[in-house]
Backbone as a ProteinNet text record, in pm:
[ID]
protein_1_A
[PRIMARY]
MEKDLTELQTLIDFHFEQRKKDEEELIGLKDRIERRRSERAEIQRVRAEKEKDRQNRIAEERHRKEEEEAKKKADDEAKKKKVLSGMSNFGGFLAKSEQRKGKRMTGREIKKKTLADRRQPLAVDNLREDALKQQAQEMWNWIYQLESEKFDFMEHMKHQKYEVLFKKGHGKGKVGGRWK
[TERTIARY]
-5544.3	-5425.7	-5464.5	-5572.9	-5620.1	-5671.8	-5733.9	-5785.1	-5669.1	-5562.9	-5445.7	-5383.2	-5382.5	-5325	-5406.2	-5536.6	-5621.1	-5608.3	-5600.9	-5585.1	-5450.6	-5346.9	-5215.3	-5217.5	-5288.6	-5299.6	-5372.1	-5477.6	-5550.1	-5462.1	-5384.7	-5293	-5187.7	-5135.2	-5036.4	-5098.8	-5219	-5287.6	-5311.9	-5357.5	-5382.9	-5254.1	-5145.9	-5016.2	-4972	-4985	-4943.5	-5033	-5162.2	-5252.4	-5216.7	-5189.9	-5151.6	-5020.6	-4929	-4799.3	-4816.8	-4903.2	-4929.9	-4989.8	-5084.7	-5144.5	-5038.9	-4953.7	-4848.5	-4752.5	-4716.6	-4626.6	-4692.4	-4822.6	-4893.7	-4899.8	-4926.2	-4931.2	-4794.1	-4686.2	-4550.6	-4517.2	-4555.3	-4533.2	-4608.3	-4732.9	-4811.6	-4744.8	-4693.5	-4623.9	-4499	-4422	-4300.9	-4335.2	-4444.1	-4487.1	-4524.5	-4597.6	-4637.2	-4514.4	-4419	-4296.9	-4222.5	-4211	-4140.5	-4213.4	-4346.7	-4425.3	-4402.1	-4403.1	-4381.6	-4242.6	-4141.8	-4005.8	-3998.2	-4058.3	-4053.7	-4130	-4242.4	-4318	-4236	-4171	-4087.8	-3970.2	-3908.2	-3798	-3846	-3962.4	-4019.8	-4048.6	-4106.4	-4137.2	-4008.3	-3905.6	-3778.5	-3715.1	-3725.9	-3671.6	-3743.3	-3877.7	-3956.1	-3919	-3905.3	-3866.9	-3729.9	-3635.5	-3501.1	-3505.4	-3585.2	-3597.6	-3656.9	-3762.6	-3825.4	-3726.9	-3650.4	-3551.9	-3443.7	-3400	-3298.7	-3353.3	-3477.3	-3539.6	-3551.5	-3589.7	-3604.6	-3469.4	-3364.8	-3230.9	-3186.7	-3215.9	-3181.6	-3256.2	-3385.3	-3464.3	-3408.8	-3372.2	-3317.9	-3186.7	-3101.1	-2972.3	-2993.6	-3085.5	-3114.2	-3168.9	-3257.3	-3315.5	-3207.3	-3119.9	-3011.2	-2920.2	-2888	-2801	-2867.4	-2995.7	-3068.4	-3069.7	-3093.5	-3094.7	-2957.7	-2851.4	-2716.5	-2688	-2730.5	-2710.7	-2787.1	-2912.2	-2992.7	-2927.5	-2878.9	-2815.5	-2688.9	-2609.7	-2487.8	-2520.7	-2623.7	-2664.3	-2714	-2792.6	-2846	-2733.1	-2636.4	-2523.4	-2442	-2420.3	-2345.6	-2419.9	-2552.5	-2631.6	-2622	-2631.8	-2621	-2484.9	-2379.1	-2244.3	-2232.7	-2288.1	-2282	-2356.7	-2473.4	-2549.6	-2471.1	-2409	-2331.5	-2216.7	-2145.8	-2033.7	-2080.9	-2194.7	-2247.4	-2284.8	-2350.9	-2390.1	-2266.3	-2170.4	-2050.5	-1965.1	-1958	-1879.9	-1950.2	-2080.3	-2154.6	-2123.9	-2085.4	-2048.8	-1914.5	-1902.2	-1782.9	-1655.7	-1654.1	-1531.3	-1497.5	-1597.7	-1572.9	-1537.6	-1577.3	-1549.3	-1400.4	-1323.5	-1179.1	-1114.8	-1163.5	-1109.7	-1136.2	-1257.5	-1294.2	-1205	-1180.7	-1094.4	-952.6	-901.3	-767.6	-760.5	-862.9	-861.6	-866.8	-940.5	-946.2	-809.9	-740.4	-608.2	-511	-515.4	-426	-458	-585.2	-626.6	-572.1	-569.5	-519.2	-369.2	-295.6	-150.1	-104.5	-170.2	-125.2	-184.8	-101.6	-148.1	-120.7	-209	-188.5	-85.4	-40.5	58.7	6.5	-119.7	-180	-185.7	-223.3	-230.6	-92.2	7.1	144.5	187.3	156	194	125.3	-4.5	-77.2	-17.4	13.9	69.4	205.5	288.4	420.9	410.4	321.4	303.5	250.2	160.1	106.4	216.3	307.4	418.1	516.4	541.8	638.4	583.1	455.8	395.8	403.3	452.8	463.8	361.8	292.3	194.2	264	206.5	263.3	206.2	293.9	251	284.1	197.9	225.6	134.1	51.6	-45.2	22.2	125.1	186.1	317.6	348.4	475.2	462	572.4	575.2	615.2	617.3	642	780.4	882.7	1017.8	1031.3	966.9	972	895.8	783.6	708.5	791.6	862.4	947	1056.8	1115	1221.7	1168.2	1051	993.5	958.3	906.8	875.7	1002.4	1111.1	1239	1289.4	1277.5	1320.2	1239.4	1109.1	1023.6	1059.1	1086.5	1124.1	1254.3	1351.7	1479.8	1458.5	1371	1342.7	1279.4	1182.4	1117.9	1220	1307.7	1410.9	1502.2	1540.7	1625.4	1553.7	1426.2	1350.6	1336.9	1310.4	1297.2	1429.4	1539.9	1669.4	1699.9	1667.8	1686.3	1599.5	1476.4	1384.6	1441.9	1494.4	1552.9	1671.5	1758.1	1873.6	1831	1731.2	1682.4	1623.5	1549.5	1489.1	1598	1701	1811.4	1884.7	1907.7	1974.2	1891	1759.2	1670.1	1673	1678.6	1687.9	1815.7	1927.3	2054.4	2051.8	1995.9	1985.9	1899.7	1790.7	1699.7	1773	1848.5	1922.4	2032.4	2098.8	2202.5	2144.7	2028.9	1965	1926.6	1871.3	1830.8	1950.1	2061	2176.9	2245.9	2248.7	2312.1	2228.4	2098.2	2008.7	2013.1	2012.8	2005.6	2140.3	2249.9	2384.4	2402.8	2426.2	2451.4	2326.4	2210.2	2085.9	2010.5	1927.7	1849.2	1702.4	1624.5	1479.3	1432.8	1369.4	1326.1	1179.3	1099.4	959.7	877.3	912.4	831.5	863.2	953.9	988.8	1139.6	1186.1	1331.8	1374.7	1483.6	1535.8	1674
65.6	13.3	-69.6	-150.4	-229.3	-138.8	-30.5	64.7	124.6	160.7	214.4	108.8	-14.5	-123.1	-147.2	-147.5	-167.7	-48.7	69	188.7	183.5	142.6	127.4	20.7	-90	-198.7	-149.1	-70.3	-17.8	79	158.8	250.3	172.2	66.5	-17.3	-82.1	-136.7	-199.3	-96.7	22.4	129	167.9	177	211.9	106.9	-21.7	-126.7	-130.2	-106.4	-102	15	130	247.9	224	158.7	128.1	31.1	-66.3	-162.9	-91.5	1.6	78	163.6	227.4	311.1	229	109	22.4	-21.9	-55	-94.2	23.4	139.9	259	286.7	269.1	288.1	187.9	63.4	-40.3	-4.5	43.3	85.5	201	298.3	411.4	365.9	275.9	224.8	151.6	73.3	2.8	102.1	208.5	310.1	379.9	411.3	476.8	386.6	259.5	164.1	149.5	143.7	134.4	257.7	375.2	498.9	502.3	456.8	452.9	363.7	247.6	155.3	213.8	280.5	342.8	453.5	536.5	643.5	586.5	481.8	419.5	366.9	307	255.5	370.3	479.2	595	654.4	665.7	720	628.4	497.9	404.4	419.2	430.5	446.5	578	686	815.3	807.7	740.9	727.6	650.1	544.8	468.3	554	631.2	718.1	823	881.6	983.3	922.5	802.3	733.8	705.8	657.8	632.9	762.2	870.7	999.5	1047	1033.9	1073.8	989.9	859	771.2	812.9	843.7	886.3	1016.4	1110.2	1237.6	1214.6	1128.6	1099.6	1032.7	938.7	871.8	970.7	1059.2	1158.3	1252.8	1296.1	1385.7	1316.1	1189.4	1112.5	1097.5	1068	1051.6	1182.6	1295.8	1425.7	1458.7	1428.9	1454.9	1372.3	1246.3	1161.7	1215.8	1259	1314.6	1441.1	1527.9	1651	1620.9	1525	1488.7	1431.6	1346.6	1288.6	1398.4	1491	1600.3	1689	1716.5	1799.3	1730.4	1600.2	1525.4	1525.9	1509.2	1513.4	1650.7	1756.5	1892	1915.1	1869.1	1883.7	1807.3	1687	1607.1	1678.3	1735.9	1809.4	1930.4	2003.6	2121.1	2081.9	1975.2	1931	1887.2	1821.4	1774.3	1892.6	1993	2111	2187.4	2204.7	2279.8	2207.5	2076.4	2002.1	2002.3	2022.5	2029.5	2156.3	2261.2	2385.5	2363	2409.5	2377.1	2441.4	2570.9	2637.1	2606.7	2604	2590.5	2447.5	2348.6	2209.1	2180.4	2233.3	2212.9	2280.1	2399.8	2470.9	2393.2	2336.1	2260.6	2137.6	2069.4	1950.5	1988.8	2101.4	2145.8	2183.1	2250.8	2290.7	2167.7	2066.4	1942.6	1874.1	1876.4	1815.8	1890.9	2024.2	2103.9	2083.4	2075	2057.2	1925.7	1822.5	1693.4	1694.5	1774	1775.7	1859.4	1973.1	2064.7	2024.2	2014	1977.1	2092.2	2109.8	2213.7	2166.9	2260.5	2226.6	2123.6	2136.2	2042.3	1901.9	1893.8	1762.8	1699	1780.5	1728.9	1675.2	1751.5	1709.3	1578	1567.2	1443.4	1325	1347.2	1238.2	1194.9	1292.8	1261.9	1185.7	1231.7	1162.8	1021.6	1005.6	872	779.4	834.8	753.1	716.8	811.2	786.4	697.4	709.4	636.6	486.6	416.3	271.5	209	105.3	41.9	-29.6	-19.7	-85	-225.7	-323.5	-461.3	-499.6	-462	-484.9	-591	-653.2	-750.1	-873.5	-921.4	-1047.8	-1029.8	-907.2	-881.9	-900.1	-945.9	-958.5	-825.4	-821.3	-695.8	-638.4	-721.5	-670.5	-619	-685.9	-639.9	-508.3	-494.5	-369.1	-254.9	-283.5	-180.3	-138.3	-236.3	-206.1	-120.7	-156.4	-79.7	61.4	74.8	207.3	290.9	228.6	299.6	345.4	259.3	296.7	415	412.1	522.4	651.3	641.3	759.1	817.3	729.4	775.9	847	791.4	851.9	989.4	1000.5	1129.9	1229.2	1182.7	1268.9	1323.1	1236.7	1277.1	1380.5	1354.7	1448.9	1584.5	1583.2	1709	1785.7	1716.1	1784.9	1842.4	1768.1	1820.1	1943	1937.3	2050.8	2173.3	2152.5	2263.4	2321.9	2233.6	2280.4	2361.2	2312.7	2384.5	2520	2524.4	2651	2752.4	2706.8	2796.4	2844.5	2752.8	2789	2892	2873	2964.8	3103.3	3107.6	3236.2	3310	3236.5	3298.9	3350.5	3275	3319.3	3443.6	3447.4	3561.9	3688.2	3678.7	3795	3835.2	3738.6	3770	3844.7	3801.5	3866.9	4009.5	4026.9	4160.7	4254.5	4207.4	4294.6	4322.6	4227.5	4250.9	4346.6	4335.2	4417.9	4562.5	4581.5	4715.6	4773.3	4720.2	4766.2	4911.8	4999	5138.4	5219.6	5161.2	5234.6	5236.1	5333.7	5342.4	5352.6	5323	5328.6	5464.1	5540.3	5674.9	5690.4	5734.5	5765.7	5646.6	5527.7	5409.8	5349.5	5412.6	5359.6	5351	5255.9	5244.8	5349.2	5413.4	5513.4	5477.1
7324.3	7261.9	7140.3	7156.3	7042.7	6932.9	6971.7	6874.7	6794.6	6862.2	6794.3	6703.5	6751.5	6673.7	6546.4	6554.9	6436.1	6341	6401	6316.4	6242.8	6313.5	6254.7	6145.7	6172.9	6074.9	5949.8	5964.7	5848.1	5769.2	5840.2	5771.4	5693	5752.5	5684.1	5562.1	5575	5461.4	5350.5	5391.5	5292.5	5220.8	5297	5238.8	5135.8	5171.5	5077.1	4953.8	4970.6	4855.3	4764	4826.8	4748.1	4674.1	4742	4680.7	4564.2	4579	4472.1	4351.6	4376	4266.5	4196.7	4277.6	4219.8	4133.9	4179.1	4101.7	3971.3	3978	3855.6	3758.4	3813.5	3728.3	3666.4	3746	3697.2	3586.4	3604.8	3503.2	3375.7	3390.6	3274.1	3200.2	3274.9	3212.1	3138.4	3202.6	3137	3008.3	3010.7	2889.1	2779.5	2817.5	2718.9	2660.4	2747.7	2700.7	2603	2637.8	2550	2416.6	2420.8	2297.2	2209.2	2272.2	2197.4	2135.4	2210.8	2156.8	2034.4	2045.3	1931	1812	1839.2	1729.7	1664.2	1746.4	1691.4	1611.5	1661.9	1589.4	1454.4	1454.3	1329	1232.8	1284.8	1200.6	1142.9	1226.4	1178.4	1074.4	1094.3	996.3	863	869.5	746.8	677.9	756.9	699.1	633.6	700.3	644.8	512.7	507.3	383	272.3	306.7	206.7	157.7	249.5	211.1	121.8	156.3	75.1	-65.3	-71.8	-201.5	-281.8	-212.6	-280.5	-335.2	-254.4	-299.4	-419.5	-414.1	-527	-653.4	-637.8	-754	-811.6	-723	-769.3	-843.5	-787	-851.2	-987.3	-994.8	-1122.6	-1223.6	-1178.7	-1267.9	-1320.1	-1231.1	-1270.6	-1370.9	-1342.2	-1432.4	-1569.8	-1569.4	-1695.5	-1774.2	-1704	-1772.4	-1830.6	-1753.3	-1803.9	-1928	-1926.1	-2044.3	-2163.6	-2139.3	-2248.8	-2304.6	-2214.6	-2259.9	-2339.4	-2291.5	-2362.7	-2500.6	-2504.9	-2633.8	-2727.4	-2673.5	-2754	-2805.4	-2717.2	-2756.7	-2866.1	-2850.3	-2951.1	-3084.4	-3078.8	-3202.2	-3267.7	-3186.7	-3241.1	-3305.7	-3238.8	-3293.7	-3425.9	-3429.7	-3552.8	-3665.8	-3632.7	-3734.8	-3784.8	-3690.3	-3731.3	-3822.1	-3784.9	-3867.7	-4005.4	-4006.9	-4134.9	-4222.9	-4163.9	-4240.2	-4286.3	-4196	-4231.5	-4334.6	-4323.6	-4422.6	-4557.9	-4557.4	-4683.1	-4760.7	-4690	-4758.7	-4827.6	-4948.3	-5027.9	-4973.3	-4951.7	-4909.2	-4763.7	-4681.2	-4538.1	-4499.8	-4579.5	-4547.4	-4538.6	-4632.3	-4630.6	-4510	-4476.8	-4359.8	-4232.2	-4222.2	-4102.1	-4088.2	-4196.7	-4191.6	-4150.1	-4203.9	-4166.6	-4018.8	-3970.6	-3829	-3738.7	-3778.6	-3699.9	-3698.3	-3812.9	-3817.7	-3727.8	-3736.1	-3652	-3504.3	-3472.3	-3332.9	-3278.1	-3361.9	-3317.4	-3292.9	-3370.9	-3358.2	-3239.7	-3217.5	-3114.1	-2979.6	-2879.8	-2746.5	-2651.2	-2556	-2456.7	-2354.9	-2273.4	-2171.5	-2074.4	-2037.8	-1943.5	-2003.1	-2132.7	-2197.7	-2209	-2237.8	-2246.7	-2110.5	-2006.1	-1870.9	-1834.3	-1865.2	-1835.1	-1910.2	-2037.9	-2118.4	-2064.3	-2029.3	-1975.6	-1845	-1755.7	-1628.4	-1648.1	-1744.6	-1770.8	-1822.9	-1903.9	-1954.8	-1843.9	-1753.9	-1646.4	-1536.2	-1510.2	-1397.7	-1421.4	-1321.9	-1331.5	-1237.6	-1281.7	-1192.1	-1077.2	-959.7	-842.2	-830.1	-822.3	-802.7	-659.5	-566.2	-424.9	-365	-445.9	-393.3	-335.4	-401.5	-359.7	-284.5	-244.8	-177.6	-27.3	32.8	178.3	238.5	370.9	442.4	410.7	410.3	385	241.7	146.1	7.9	-6.4	66.2	63.6	121.7	231.9	292.6	195.5	127.1	32	-83	-134	-243.5	-198.2	-75.3	-21.9	-8	36.9	50	-86	-188.3	-323.2	-374.6	-350.3	-394.6	-320.7	-191.6	-114	-166.8	-197.7	-252.8	-386.2	-467.8	-598.7	-581.3	-488.9	-463	-408.1	-320.3	-262.8	-373	-465.4	-577.2	-664.2	-695.4	-777.9	-709.8	-579.3	-506.2	-504.4	-487.5	-486.6	-624.7	-730.8	-866.2	-888.8	-840.8	-854.7	-784.4	-663.5	-589	-664.9	-717	-792.9	-914.7	-986.9	-1104.5	-1066.6	-957.3	-914	-877.5	-807.1	-771	-896.5	-988.6	-1114.2	-1189.8	-1190.6	-1259.8	-1193.5	-1061.4	-991.7	-1030	-1030.3	-1066.3	-1209.7	-1301.6	-1440.4	-1451.8	-1375.1	-1378.4	-1334.3	-1224.3	-1176.2	-1274.4	-1334.1	-1431.6	-1550.3	-1598.5	-1711.8	-1673.8	-1554.3	-1512.4	-1500.8	-1443.8	-1426.1	-1558.8	-1648.4	-1778.1	-1861.9	-1854.5	-1932.7	-1884.1	-1756.6	-1701	-1666.1	-1720	-1686	-1728.7	-1632.8	-1661.7	-1682.9	-1667	-1686.1	-1554.9	-1535.7	-1413.6	-1445.1	-1350	-1367.8	-1317.7	-1407.7	-1371.2	-1409.5	-1313.4	-1343.9	-1385.6	-1345.3	-1376.2	-1510.8	-1588.5	-1720.4	-1733.5	-1813.6	-1838.1	-1938.4	-1910	-2005	-2048.3
[MASK]
++++++++++++++++++++++++++++++++++++++++++++++++++++++++++++++++++++++++++++++++++++++++++++++++++++++++++++++++++++++++++++++++++++++++++++++++++++++++++++++++++++++++++++++++++++

C-alpha cells in the first residue's frame, strides 16, 4: 500500500512538474506571438507611411509636370500670336477673330452666365431653426413653381410640334420613305 502511495505521489509530482513546464512554454509562446504582432504592426505602419509618401511624391510630380506643360503651352501660344501678329495681312485678321470670339458666346457659356446671375448666395450661418425651415420652404415653393412652368412649356411645345406636323402634311401622304 505504501509502495502504491509513493508511486502515486511520484506520478502526481511528475504531473505537476510537466504542467508547470507546459505553462511556461505556453507563456513563452504567447510572448513570442505578441512580439510578432507588434513587429508586424510596426512593419505595416512603416509600409503605410512609405506608400503615403510615395503617393504624395507622385501627386507633386504630376502637379509640377502639369504646371510646366501649361506654362510651355502658354509660351508657345504667346510666340505664335507674336509671330502671326508680325505678319502684315494676317495680323488684322487675327485681331478681328479675337474680337468676334469675345462677343460670341456658346450656349453652355450663356447658360452658365445666366445661372450665375440668378443664383443667390445663401446666408444660413446665423439663422435659427425656424428661419431655416422657412427659407427651405420658400426654396421648395420656388422649385415647385419652376418645375410646373417647365412642365407647362414642355406640353405647349408638344402641342405646337403636332400642330406644325399636321399643318405641313395636310392632304399629303408619306410614300416610299419620302414626302411627295
